[in-house]
C-alpha positions in Angstrom: -5.7 -0.4 -30.1 -8.3 2.4 -29.2 -8.2 3.8 -25.8 -11.2 2.4 -24.5 -10.1 -1.4 -25.2 -6.8 -0.5 -23.6 -8.6 0.7 -20.4 -10.6 -2.5 -20.4 -7.8 -4.6 -20.8 -5.9 -3.0 -17.9 -8.8 -3.2 -15.7 -9.2 -6.8 -16.3 -5.7 -7.3 -15.5 -5.8 -5.4 -12.4 -8.8 -7.5 -11.2 -6.8 -10.5 -12.0 -3.6 -9.3 -10.1 -5.9 -8.5 -7.1 -7.6 -12.0 -7.3 -4.3 -13.5 -7.5 -2.9 -11.8 -4.5 -6.4 -12.4 -2.5 -5.4 -16.3 -3.1 -1.8 -16.1 -2.1 -2.3 -15.3 1.5 0.9 -17.1 2.3 2.8 -14.2 0.4 3.6 -11.5 3.1 3.5 -7.9 2.0 7.0 -7.3 3.0 8.2 -10.2 1.0 6.6 -8.4 -2.1 8.3 -5.2 -0.9 11.6 -6.8 -0.5 11.3 -8.5 -4.2 9.3 -6.0 -6.2 9.3 -2.9 -4.4 5.4 -2.9 -4.0 2.8 -4.5 -2.0 -0.9 -4.9 -1.5 -1.0 -1.7 0.2 0.8 0.1 -2.4 -1.9 -1.1 -4.7 -4.5 0.1 -2.2 -2.7 3.5 -1.9 -2.6 4.0 -5.8 -6.2 2.8 -6.1 -7.0 5.9 -3.3 -4.9 8.2 -5.5 -6.4 7.5 -8.8 -9.9 7.7 -7.2 -8.9 11.3 -5.5 -7.8 12.3 -8.8 -11.3 11.5 -10.4 -12.6 13.7 -7.6 -14.1 10.6 -5.5 -13.5 10.8 -1.7 -12.3 7.1 -1.2 -10.8 6.3 2.1 -7.8 4.5 2.9 -9.7 1.7 4.8 -12.3 1.4 1.9 -9.3 1.1 -0.8 -7.7 -1.6 1.2 -10.9 -3.8 1.6 -11.2 -3.4 -2.2 -7.6 -4.8 -2.8 -7.7 -7.2 0.4 -11.4 -8.3 -0.2 -11.8 -8.0 3.4 -11.1 -5.2 6.3 -7.3 -4.7 6.5 -7.4 -5.8 10.3 -9.1 -8.9 9.5 -6.6 -9.9 6.8 -3.7 -9.0 9.2 -5.2 -11.1 12.0 -5.8 -14.0 9.9 -2.7 -14.0 7.4 -0.1 -11.7 8.6 3.1 -13.1 10.2 5.6 -11.3 11.9 8.4 -10.2 9.9 12.0 -11.9 10.5 15.0 -10.0 11.3 16.2 -10.9 7.9 12.9 -9.6 6.2 13.4 -6.3 8.2 16.8 -5.7 7.4 16.2 -6.5 3.7 13.5 -3.9 3.5 15.7 -1.1 5.4 18.1 -1.6 2.9 15.8 -1.7 -0.1 13.0 0.4 0.9 10.8 2.0 -2.1 10.7 5.6 -2.3 7.4 5.8 -3.7 
């Protein structure tokens, strides 16, 4: 497989992942962090980092809007719930180091 095709496939997979996450508003970021070690915020941070490495000035809020499909504060007010004590304890125990 050539590099251009690989890049196009990776981009398509990323877009599909983002669309999937936008549709699964029932899945909280803390649950993703506890189970997989990353969440929507991580994806947006990685997106911002990649843009910055290419010399593009992408703000954190703009990267989050790309991933969430809306401003982050709007998503939080519509979909984010208060983390339970169990979720918080699990997060503290398994906190990713990235």
